[in-house]
N, C-alpha and C positions, 0 to 999 in steps of 0.2 A: 504494500500500500504506500502510495506516495504522500509525502508531507508537503504542504504548501505554506509558504511564509506569508507575511502580511501584505506583500506586494503582488501576490498571486503566482510567484515563481515556485517551481518544484525544487525542494531541498534535496540535494544528492545525499545518498547514504554514506556514512563515514564509519571507519573502524575505530576512531579515536574515542576514548572513554569520556563520558560526560561528567562535568564537575558542577552540574546544574543545582543539585540539592545542597551540596556543601556551600557553594557560592551564595545561593539564595538565603540559606539560614544565617550564614555569617554576615551577609549584607544587612539583614534585619536586626541581628543582635549586636554586631560590632561595626556597623556602618561608619560611625564617626572616625574610626581608626583605619579605614580603607582595607581591612583584611580581605574582603571579598575580591578586591582588585588585585592584590598580591597573589591570591590563589589562582586567578585567571592569567597571570603573567603580565598584568598592566602595572608595572612598577612605578612609572611616572605618575599615573593617576592615583595610585595608592599613596604615594608620598605627598601629593597635593592634598588629599583628604586628611591625612595624618598631620600635615603641617598646619592646616587651617585649625584643626582641633587644638594642637599644642600651642601655636603662636598666640591664639586668642584666649589662652588659659581655660579652655573648655566652653567659652561662650559661643564660639563658632560651631560647636558640636550640635547645636540646635539645627543648623542648616545641613551639616553633613549627615546627621542622623536621618533627616528626611530623605536625602539623596540615597542613603543606604537602604532605607525602608522601601522606597519606590523601586530601586534596582532589584532588591531581593524579591519583591512581589513579581516583578516582570520576569525574573529568572525562573521562578517556581511555576509560572503559568505557561511557560513554553514547553514543548515536547523536547525530549532528549536530542532528537535529530536536528530540530530547528535551533536549539541552544548551541550545539556543537558547531553547526554551520555558521551561525551569526556571531557568536562571541569567542569561539576557540579557533575556527578556521579563518573567518574574514576579519576578526579582531575589531568588532564594533566596540568602541571604548566607553561611551557614555549612553545610558538609557538604551 
C-alpha cells in the first residue's frame, strides 16, 4: 500500500528505521532543550533551541516548549514511512 504525503506525492518505501516515536515524545517532554532535534541529527537547530533556553535563563523556554510540543505532535501523527521520508531522508528541519 502506498503512503501519500500532504502534497499528494507517493512516499517511497525506505529500509531506514524510524525515530518517529522517540523524537515525538522527546519533543513534547524536552522541547525547550532541543533533544528531539539532536536525535534526528539536526545539531544546529538543537543548539538554537538549547541556546534560547539557556541564554534567557529559562524565560525563552516558554517559546521553545511550544515549538517542541507542536513538532512532537506533528511527528507522532505521521506514519513511519512518511516520517522517514520527510525528516530523516529529505531533512525537513522545522515543523
